[in-house]
Backbone and ligand atoms as CSV (ligand in chain L), in Angstrom:
chain,resi,resn,atom,element,x,y,z
A,1,MET,N,N,15.494,12.310,27.967
A,1,MET,CA,C,14.479,12.701,26.966
A,1,MET,C,C,13.171,12.833,27.669
A,2,ASN,N,N,12.397,13.848,27.259
A,2,ASN,CA,C,11.102,14.089,27.929
A,2,ASN,C,C,10.214,12.832,28.060
A,3,SER,N,N,9.975,12.442,29.315
A,3,SER,CA,C,9.263,11.176,29.446
A,3,SER,C,C,7.785,11.158,29.159
A,4,SER,N,N,7.212,12.462,28.994
A,4,SER,CA,C,5.815,12.459,28.667
A,4,SER,C,C,5.573,12.200,27.257
A,5,LEU,N,N,6.602,12.146,26.443
A,5,LEU,CA,C,6.456,11.774,25.018
A,5,LEU,C,C,6.168,10.309,24.855
A,6,GLY,N,N,5.267,9.934,23.800
A,6,GLY,CA,C,5.004,8.512,23.646
A,6,GLY,C,C,6.154,7.841,22.944
A,7,ARG,N,N,6.106,6.532,22.854
A,7,ARG,CA,C,7.240,5.793,22.216
A,7,ARG,C,C,7.612,6.301,20.879
A,8,ASP,N,N,6.578,6.370,19.989
A,8,ASP,CA,C,6.788,6.738,18.633
A,8,ASP,C,C,7.381,8.106,18.463
A,9,GLU,N,N,6.929,9.030,19.330
A,9,GLU,CA,C,7.516,10.394,19.250
A,9,GLU,C,C,8.970,10.402,19.644
A,10,LYS,N,N,9.303,9.585,20.617
A,10,LYS,CA,C,10.705,9.472,21.052
A,10,LYS,C,C,11.543,8.899,19.904
A,11,LEU,N,N,10.998,7.814,19.269
A,11,LEU,CA,C,11.746,7.170,18.145
A,11,LEU,C,C,11.977,8.182,17.086
A,12,ARG,N,N,10.908,8.946,16.761
A,12,ARG,CA,C,11.016,9.940,15.676
A,12,ARG,C,C,12.039,11.041,16.000
A,13,LYS,N,N,12.144,11.358,17.242
A,13,LYS,CA,C,13.141,12.331,17.639
A,13,LYS,C,C,14.544,11.806,17.455
A,14,VAL,N,N,14.717,10.569,17.689
A,14,VAL,CA,C,16.056,9.970,17.534
A,14,VAL,C,C,16.330,9.981,15.993
A,15,CYS,N,N,15.352,9.740,15.211
A,15,CYS,CA,C,15.597,9.775,13.726
A,15,CYS,C,C,15.992,11.196,13.339
A,16,GLU,N,N,15.194,12.204,13.868
A,16,GLU,CA,C,15.498,13.586,13.476
A,16,GLU,C,C,16.935,13.999,13.898
A,17,LEU,N,N,17.274,13.578,15.116
A,17,LEU,CA,C,18.570,13.936,15.639
A,17,LEU,C,C,19.746,13.339,14.749
A,18,LEU,N,N,19.566,12.068,14.350
A,18,LEU,CA,C,20.581,11.509,13.465
A,18,LEU,C,C,20.583,12.129,12.020
A,19,ALA,N,N,19.478,12.334,11.491
A,19,ALA,CA,C,19.461,12.817,10.120
A,19,ALA,C,C,19.877,14.274,10.116
A,20,ARG,N,N,19.590,14.970,11.143
A,20,ARG,CA,C,20.014,16.428,11.181
A,20,ARG,C,C,21.535,16.602,11.402
A,21,ASN,N,N,22.124,15.712,12.118
A,21,ASN,CA,C,23.529,15.899,12.487
A,21,ASN,C,C,24.612,15.178,11.607
A,22,VAL,N,N,24.118,14.201,10.827
A,22,VAL,CA,C,25.116,13.476,9.948
A,22,VAL,C,C,24.634,13.704,8.466
A,23,ASP,N,N,25.401,14.381,7.740
A,23,ASP,CA,C,24.912,14.873,6.434
A,23,ASP,C,C,24.676,13.655,5.450
A,24,TYR,N,N,25.397,12.559,5.679
A,24,TYR,CA,C,25.201,11.427,4.780
A,24,TYR,C,C,24.117,10.441,5.294
A,25,TYR,N,N,23.464,10.793,6.409
A,25,TYR,CA,C,22.290,9.988,6.835
A,25,TYR,C,C,21.025,10.573,6.230
A,26,ASP,N,N,20.645,10.078,5.059
A,26,ASP,CA,C,19.500,10.776,4.345
A,26,ASP,C,C,18.158,10.217,4.609
A,27,TRP,N,N,18.034,8.944,4.961
A,27,TRP,CA,C,16.734,8.372,5.445
A,27,TRP,C,C,17.074,7.663,6.694
A,28,VAL,N,N,16.368,7.942,7.722
A,28,VAL,CA,C,16.609,7.322,9.055
A,28,VAL,C,C,15.301,6.773,9.575
A,29,GLY,N,N,15.236,5.541,9.920
A,29,GLY,CA,C,13.936,4.973,10.373
A,29,GLY,C,C,14.165,3.772,11.212
A,30,PHE,N,N,12.990,3.348,11.817
A,30,PHE,CA,C,12.991,2.119,12.627
A,30,PHE,C,C,12.055,1.119,11.985
A,31,TYR,N,N,12.501,-0.105,11.951
A,31,TYR,CA,C,11.555,-1.220,11.696
A,31,TYR,C,C,11.454,-2.025,12.934
A,32,LEU,N,N,10.238,-2.340,13.281
A,32,LEU,CA,C,9.983,-3.081,14.644
A,32,LEU,C,C,9.438,-4.483,14.285
A,33,VAL,N,N,9.773,-5.392,15.155
A,33,VAL,CA,C,9.271,-6.749,14.898
A,33,VAL,C,C,7.760,-6.823,15.223
A,34,ASP,N,N,7.012,-7.388,14.287
A,34,ASP,CA,C,5.590,-7.508,14.476
A,34,ASP,C,C,5.416,-8.631,15.486
A,35,GLU,N,N,5.070,-8.291,16.719
A,35,GLU,CA,C,5.008,-9.298,17.811
A,35,GLU,C,C,4.074,-10.393,17.451
A,36,ALA,N,N,2.863,-10.097,16.863
A,36,ALA,CA,C,1.921,-11.167,16.599
A,36,ALA,C,C,2.420,-12.178,15.549
A,37,LYS,N,N,3.040,-11.689,14.531
A,37,LYS,CA,C,3.608,-12.649,13.471
A,37,LYS,C,C,4.958,-13.112,13.862
A,38,GLY,N,N,5.795,-12.397,14.422
A,38,GLY,CA,C,7.094,-12.852,14.908
A,38,GLY,C,C,8.152,-12.957,13.792
A,39,ASN,N,N,7.714,-12.974,12.539
A,39,ASN,CA,C,8.761,-13.104,11.454
A,39,ASN,C,C,8.597,-12.067,10.411
A,40,GLU,N,N,8.096,-10.860,10.880
A,40,GLU,CA,C,8.036,-9.754,9.898
A,40,GLU,C,C,8.281,-8.414,10.580
A,41,LEU,N,N,8.934,-7.575,9.850
A,41,LEU,CA,C,9.210,-6.190,10.374
A,41,LEU,C,C,8.102,-5.136,9.967
A,42,VAL,N,N,7.808,-4.326,10.810
A,42,VAL,CA,C,6.801,-3.280,10.359
A,42,VAL,C,C,7.569,-1.900,10.508
A,43,LEU,N,N,7.331,-1.067,9.538
A,43,LEU,CA,C,7.879,0.265,9.558
A,43,LEU,C,C,7.386,1.031,10.758
A,44,GLY,N,N,8.323,1.658,11.504
A,44,GLY,CA,C,8.033,2.535,12.601
A,44,GLY,C,C,8.320,4.003,12.204
A,45,PRO,N,N,8.556,4.853,13.145
A,45,PRO,CA,C,8.885,6.292,12.851
A,45,PRO,C,C,10.102,6.368,11.977
A,46,PHE,N,N,10.117,7.355,11.050
A,46,PHE,CA,C,11.200,7.584,10.247
A,46,PHE,C,C,11.280,9.068,9.741
A,47,VAL,N,N,12.375,9.552,9.261
A,47,VAL,CA,C,12.456,10.781,8.564
A,47,VAL,C,C,13.022,10.495,7.185
A,48,GLY,N,N,12.509,11.224,6.203
A,48,GLY,CA,C,12.961,11.079,4.891
A,48,GLY,C,C,11.742,10.694,3.974
A,49,GLU,N,N,12.164,10.340,2.800
A,49,GLU,CA,C,10.985,10.049,1.844
A,49,GLU,C,C,10.162,8.882,2.286
A,50,PRO,N,N,8.829,8.927,2.006
A,50,PRO,CA,C,8.030,7.797,2.381
A,50,PRO,C,C,8.482,6.542,1.521
A,51,THR,N,N,8.349,5.358,2.195
A,51,THR,CA,C,8.751,4.066,1.474
A,51,THR,C,C,7.639,3.210,1.338
A,52,GLU,N,N,7.618,2.415,0.193
A,52,GLU,CA,C,6.547,1.425,0.017
A,52,GLU,C,C,6.788,0.169,0.867
A,53,HIS,N,N,7.985,0.067,1.457
A,53,HIS,CA,C,8.327,-1.148,2.171
A,53,HIS,C,C,7.888,-0.970,3.711
A,54,VAL,N,N,6.623,-1.152,3.891
A,54,VAL,CA,C,6.025,-0.860,5.199
A,54,VAL,C,C,6.144,-2.185,6.002
A,55,ARG,N,N,6.075,-3.286,5.271
A,55,ARG,CA,C,6.217,-4.625,5.975
A,55,ARG,C,C,7.294,-5.417,5.262
A,56,ILE,N,N,8.225,-5.898,6.034
A,56,ILE,CA,C,9.365,-6.752,5.380
A,56,ILE,C,C,9.425,-8.033,6.061
A,57,PRO,N,N,9.275,-9.145,5.365
A,57,PRO,CA,C,9.403,-10.489,5.979
A,57,PRO,C,C,10.857,-10.740,6.346
A,58,PHE,N,N,11.125,-11.427,7.438
A,58,PHE,CA,C,12.545,-11.765,7.795
A,58,PHE,C,C,13.168,-12.454,6.583
A,59,GLY,N,N,14.360,-12.112,6.282
A,59,GLY,CA,C,15.125,-12.671,5.160
A,59,GLY,C,C,15.094,-11.782,3.851
A,60,ARG,N,N,14.057,-10.933,3.733
A,60,ARG,CA,C,13.990,-10.131,2.480
A,60,ARG,C,C,14.682,-8.765,2.626
A,61,GLY,N,N,15.478,-8.504,1.586
A,61,GLY,CA,C,16.185,-7.220,1.619
A,61,GLY,C,C,17.258,-7.177,2.705
A,62,VAL,N,N,17.866,-6.016,2.830
A,62,VAL,CA,C,18.951,-5.909,3.788
A,62,VAL,C,C,18.400,-5.914,5.179
A,63,CYS,N,N,17.202,-5.255,5.327
A,63,CYS,CA,C,16.512,-5.218,6.682
A,63,CYS,C,C,16.190,-6.781,7.107
A,64,GLY,N,N,15.564,-7.461,6.164
A,64,GLY,CA,C,15.137,-8.793,6.527
A,64,GLY,C,C,16.341,-9.707,6.778
A,65,ARG,N,N,17.435,-9.445,6.101
A,65,ARG,CA,C,18.737,-10.223,6.396
A,65,ARG,C,C,19.215,-9.915,7.741
A,66,ALA,N,N,19.189,-8.666,8.132
A,66,ALA,CA,C,19.718,-8.363,9.487
A,66,ALA,C,C,18.860,-9.021,10.568
A,67,ALA,N,N,17.557,-9.208,10.253
A,67,ALA,CA,C,16.694,-9.804,11.219
A,67,ALA,C,C,16.983,-11.368,11.430
A,68,VAL,N,N,17.586,-11.903,10.285
A,68,VAL,CA,C,17.933,-13.312,10.392
A,68,VAL,C,C,19.395,-13.508,10.949
A,69,GLU,N,N,20.297,-12.659,10.432
A,69,GLU,CA,C,21.699,-12.787,10.896
A,69,GLU,C,C,21.941,-12.086,12.254
A,70,LEU,N,N,20.992,-11.246,12.759
A,70,LEU,CA,C,21.112,-10.573,13.978
A,70,LEU,C,C,22.451,-9.897,14.176
A,71,LYS,N,N,22.855,-9.265,13.124
A,71,LYS,CA,C,24.065,-8.416,13.241
A,71,LYS,C,C,23.957,-7.172,12.346
A,72,THR,N,N,24.797,-6.207,12.501
A,72,THR,CA,C,24.771,-5.072,11.725
A,72,THR,C,C,25.208,-5.319,10.303
A,73,ILE,N,N,24.451,-4.844,9.271
A,73,ILE,CA,C,24.830,-5.083,7.893
A,73,ILE,C,C,25.041,-3.733,7.279
A,74,ILE,N,N,26.222,-3.610,6.562
A,74,ILE,CA,C,26.520,-2.370,5.815
A,74,ILE,C,C,26.592,-2.841,4.345
A,75,VAL,N,N,25.862,-2.103,3.587
A,75,VAL,CA,C,25.955,-2.231,2.088
A,75,VAL,C,C,26.390,-0.938,1.590
A,76,GLN,N,N,27.750,-0.937,1.138
A,76,GLN,CA,C,28.358,0.304,0.678
A,76,GLN,C,C,27.916,0.718,-0.700
A,77,ASP,N,N,27.400,-0.198,-1.526
A,77,ASP,CA,C,26.883,0.077,-2.889
A,77,ASP,C,C,25.727,-0.814,-3.147
A,78,VAL,N,N,24.490,-0.233,-3.138
A,78,VAL,CA,C,23.317,-1.056,-3.203
A,78,VAL,C,C,23.120,-1.677,-4.582
A,79,THR,N,N,23.789,-1.094,-5.537
A,79,THR,CA,C,23.724,-1.750,-6.975
A,79,THR,C,C,24.418,-3.087,-6.960
A,80,ARG,N,N,25.282,-3.430,-6.043
A,80,ARG,CA,C,25.943,-4.705,-5.913
A,80,ARG,C,C,25.285,-5.704,-5.046
A,81,GLU,N,N,24.128,-5.322,-4.486
A,81,GLU,CA,C,23.485,-6.174,-3.522
A,81,GLU,C,C,22.278,-6.803,-4.147
A,82,THR,N,N,22.227,-8.062,-4.235
A,82,THR,CA,C,21.080,-8.750,-4.913
A,82,THR,C,C,19.864,-8.860,-3.967
A,83,ASN,N,N,20.121,-9.087,-2.685
A,83,ASN,CA,C,18.946,-9.064,-1.807
A,83,ASN,C,C,18.670,-7.667,-1.268
A,84,TYR,N,N,18.108,-6.875,-2.072
A,84,TYR,CA,C,17.912,-5.405,-1.734
A,84,TYR,C,C,16.531,-4.998,-2.119
A,85,LEU,N,N,15.849,-4.231,-1.228
A,85,LEU,CA,C,14.578,-3.622,-1.561
A,85,LEU,C,C,14.755,-2.175,-1.827
A,86,ALA,N,N,14.619,-1.628,-2.987
A,86,ALA,CA,C,14.845,-0.263,-3.323
A,86,ALA,C,C,13.745,0.625,-2.829
A,87,CYS,N,N,14.158,1.729,-2.197
A,87,CYS,CA,C,13.129,2.714,-1.780
A,87,CYS,C,C,13.105,3.908,-2.646
A,88,SER,N,N,14.327,4.372,-3.007
A,88,SER,CA,C,14.441,5.606,-3.729
A,88,SER,C,C,15.623,5.394,-4.670
A,89,PRO,N,N,15.551,5.925,-5.935
A,89,PRO,CA,C,16.719,5.826,-6.814
A,89,PRO,C,C,17.914,6.652,-6.375
A,90,LEU,N,N,17.686,7.484,-5.442
A,90,LEU,CA,C,18.755,8.361,-4.909
A,90,LEU,C,C,19.697,7.568,-3.932
A,91,VAL,N,N,19.136,6.474,-3.366
A,91,VAL,CA,C,19.930,5.790,-2.279
A,91,VAL,C,C,21.009,4.963,-2.867
A,92,LYS,N,N,22.264,5.075,-2.344
A,92,LYS,CA,C,23.382,4.433,-2.882
A,92,LYS,C,C,23.915,3.408,-1.832
A,93,SER,N,N,23.659,3.622,-0.589
A,93,SER,CA,C,24.226,2.767,0.418
A,93,SER,C,C,23.333,2.729,1.624
A,94,GLU,N,N,23.563,1.677,2.455
A,94,GLU,CA,C,22.623,1.469,3.609
A,94,GLU,C,C,23.314,0.823,4.810
A,95,ILE,N,N,22.905,1.144,5.998
A,95,ILE,CA,C,23.333,0.381,7.172
A,95,ILE,C,C,22.119,0.009,7.980
A,96,VAL,N,N,22.084,-1.216,8.437
A,96,VAL,CA,C,20.981,-1.706,9.269
A,96,VAL,C,C,21.493,-2.277,10.524
A,97,VAL,N,N,21.094,-1.779,11.666
A,97,VAL,CA,C,21.554,-2.145,12.961
A,97,VAL,C,C,20.471,-2.762,13.822
A,98,PRO,N,N,20.632,-4.032,14.123
A,98,PRO,CA,C,19.568,-4.756,14.996
A,98,PRO,C,C,19.499,-4.081,16.413
A,99,ILE,N,N,18.322,-4.163,16.943
A,99,ILE,CA,C,18.051,-3.629,18.389
A,99,ILE,C,C,17.633,-4.841,19.248
A,100,PHE,N,N,18.400,-4.968,20.277
A,100,PHE,CA,C,18.009,-6.074,21.241
A,100,PHE,C,C,17.556,-5.487,22.578
A,101,LYS,N,N,16.433,-6.048,23.053
A,101,LYS,CA,C,16.013,-5.604,24.377
A,101,LYS,C,C,16.088,-6.879,25.296
A,102,GLN,N,N,16.889,-6.769,26.303
A,102,GLN,CA,C,17.157,-7.963,27.205
A,102,GLN,C,C,17.459,-9.191,26.358
A,103,GLY,N,N,18.306,-8.953,25.432
A,103,GLY,CA,C,18.883,-10.071,24.576
A,103,GLY,C,C,17.915,-10.532,23.439
A,104,LYS,N,N,16.723,-9.943,23.415
A,104,LYS,CA,C,15.751,-10.397,22.381
A,104,LYS,C,C,15.680,-9.440,21.224
A,105,PHE,N,N,15.746,-9.870,20.021
A,105,PHE,CA,C,15.676,-9.054,18.854
A,105,PHE,C,C,14.291,-8.394,18.735
A,106,VAL,N,N,14.243,-7.068,18.792
A,106,VAL,CA,C,12.913,-6.318,18.780
A,106,VAL,C,C,12.688,-5.405,17.578
A,107,GLY,N,N,13.844,-5.064,16.935
A,107,GLY,CA,C,13.669,-4.142,15.835
A,107,GLY,C,C,14.996,-3.725,15.224
A,108,GLU,N,N,14.999,-2.738,14.361
A,108,GLU,CA,C,16.198,-2.291,13.697
A,108,GLU,C,C,16.221,-0.850,13.547
A,109,LEU,N,N,17.374,-0.332,13.395
A,109,LEU,CA,C,17.639,1.084,12.946
A,109,LEU,C,C,18.166,0.946,11.600
A,110,ASP,N,N,17.532,1.633,10.650
A,110,ASP,CA,C,17.877,1.553,9.215
A,110,ASP,C,C,18.240,2.978,8.714
A,111,ILE,N,N,19.357,3.036,8.122
A,111,ILE,CA,C,19.831,4.329,7.536
A,111,ILE,C,C,20.256,4.177,6.065
A,112,ASP,N,N,19.637,5.024,5.217
A,112,ASP,CA,C,20.016,5.050,3.814
A,112,ASP,C,C,20.821,6.297,3.506
A,113,SER,N,N,21.824,6.205,2.688
A,113,SER,CA,C,22.616,7.353,2.235
A,113,SER,C,C,22.645,7.565,0.749
A,114,HIS,N,N,22.676,8.824,0.425
A,114,HIS,CA,C,22.843,9.197,-0.996
A,114,HIS,C,C,24.219,9.106,-1.535
A,115,GLU,N,N,25.077,8.915,-0.624
A,115,GLU,CA,C,26.551,8.721,-0.906
A,115,GLU,C,C,26.980,7.339,-1.066
A,116,LEU,N,N,27.945,7.127,-1.818
A,116,LEU,CA,C,28.521,5.768,-2.074
A,116,LEU,C,C,29.528,5.532,-0.937
A,117,ALA,N,N,29.408,4.348,-0.331
A,117,ALA,CA,C,30.442,3.895,0.699
A,117,ALA,C,C,30.794,4.974,1.767
A,118,PRO,N,N,29.816,5.550,2.484
A,118,PRO,CA,C,30.115,6.523,3.444
A,118,PRO,C,C,30.307,5.851,4.841
A,119,PHE,N,N,29.822,4.717,5.039
A,119,PHE,CA,C,29.792,4.136,6.421
A,119,PHE,C,C,31.093,3.535,6.866
A,120,THR,N,N,31.545,3.951,8.028
A,120,THR,CA,C,32.776,3.451,8.577
A,120,THR,C,C,32.532,2.670,9.788
A,121,ASP,N,N,33.602,2.054,10.331
A,121,ASP,CA,C,33.472,1.285,11.600
A,121,ASP,C,C,32.946,2.268,12.734
A,122,GLU,N,N,33.217,3.463,12.663
A,122,GLU,CA,C,32.869,4.476,13.694
A,122,GLU,C,C,31.312,4.506,13.542
A,123,ASP,N,N,30.758,4.592,12.376
A,123,ASP,CA,C,29.296,4.647,12.225
A,123,ASP,C,C,28.632,3.404,12.858
A,124,ARG,N,N,29.239,2.277,12.600
A,124,ARG,CA,C,28.721,1.019,13.140
A,124,ARG,C,C,28.671,1.038,14.631
A,125,LYS,N,N,29.834,1.402,15.223
A,125,LYS,CA,C,29.944,1.454,16.691
A,125,LYS,C,C,28.955,2.437,17.307
A,126,PHE,N,N,28.894,3.672,16.728
A,126,PHE,CA,C,28.082,4.712,17.193
A,126,PHE,C,C,26.565,4.186,17.073
A,127,LEU,N,N,26.249,3.716,15.922
A,127,LEU,CA,C,24.793,3.371,15.746
A,127,LEU,C,C,24.405,2.133,16.622
A,128,GLU,N,N,25.366,1.247,16.866
A,128,GLU,CA,C,25.099,0.131,17.764
A,128,GLU,C,C,24.853,0.635,19.164
A,129,LYS,N,N,25.591,1.700,19.516
A,129,LYS,CA,C,25.344,2.362,20.879
A,129,LYS,C,C,23.992,2.989,20.893
A,130,VAL,N,N,23.640,3.715,19.817
A,130,VAL,CA,C,22.265,4.330,19.713
A,130,VAL,C,C,21.218,3.230,19.893
A,131,ALA,N,N,21.448,2.076,19.133
A,131,ALA,CA,C,20.454,1.031,19.156
A,131,ALA,C,C,20.256,0.510,20.567
A,132,SER,N,N,21.342,0.408,21.338
A,132,SER,CA,C,21.261,-0.117,22.666
A,132,SER,C,C,20.581,0.801,23.590
A,133,LEU,N,N,20.654,2.119,23.367
A,133,LEU,CA,C,20.021,3.084,24.158
A,133,LEU,C,C,18.430,3.098,23.804
A,134,VAL,N,N,18.206,2.956,22.528
A,134,VAL,CA,C,16.860,2.961,22.016
A,134,VAL,C,C,16.070,1.790,22.547
A,135,ALA,N,N,16.754,0.660,22.825
A,135,ALA,CA,C,16.124,-0.466,23.407
A,135,ALA,C,C,15.384,-0.071,24.723
A,136,GLY,N,N,15.901,0.930,25.370
A,136,GLY,CA,C,15.222,1.312,26.636
A,136,GLY,C,C,13.935,2.027,26.404
A,137,ILE,N,N,13.631,2.498,25.186
A,137,ILE,CA,C,12.377,3.145,24.807
A,137,ILE,C,C,11.386,2.150,24.420
A,138,LEU,N,N,11.850,1.036,23.875
A,138,LEU,CA,C,10.945,-0.008,23.289
A,138,LEU,C,C,10.365,-0.918,24.421
L,1,LIG,N1,N,16.452,-1.011,1.534
L,1,LIG,C1,C,15.790,-1.734,2.591
L,1,LIG,C2,C,14.312,-1.603,2.641
L,1,LIG,C3,C,13.948,-0.466,3.552
L,1,LIG,S1,S,14.280,1.117,2.957
L,1,LIG,O1,O,15.746,1.323,2.954
L,1,LIG,C4,C,13.518,2.270,3.824
L,1,LIG,C5,C,16.074,-3.268,2.393
L,1,LIG,O2,O,16.722,-3.674,1.436
L,1,LIG,O3,O,15.691,-3.971,3.291
């Protein structure tokens, strides 16, 4: 990727690439760990509808849960998830993939879908690979 681009531009390009190529990836974005606070996620570059969830404390919602559990979380039907922060009524499912840089949790790749239960183990493996590559940008 063009190294003259800044970090956020690169992250945005990753979002665009994913959203453009997978039809059920409807909102694609990054949440990054707020280094100063240490226990909060801050919205980074994304593509899709704007979200009110610009800051998410660890533990809250699917994103906050992934920050505590430090593993990929797939919610195939958001109406069945009690710890969920709704962004858009169109969203039916979500996958959140933690990003580790040299073993340290630094952020997440978050994807919302307008389809019910679209995420497979292939998505998980693919997005975990993307997350490991993205760690090199962070
Ligand atoms: N649904 C997420 C909040 C972020 S939005 O999907 C963009 C959650 O429950 O953490």
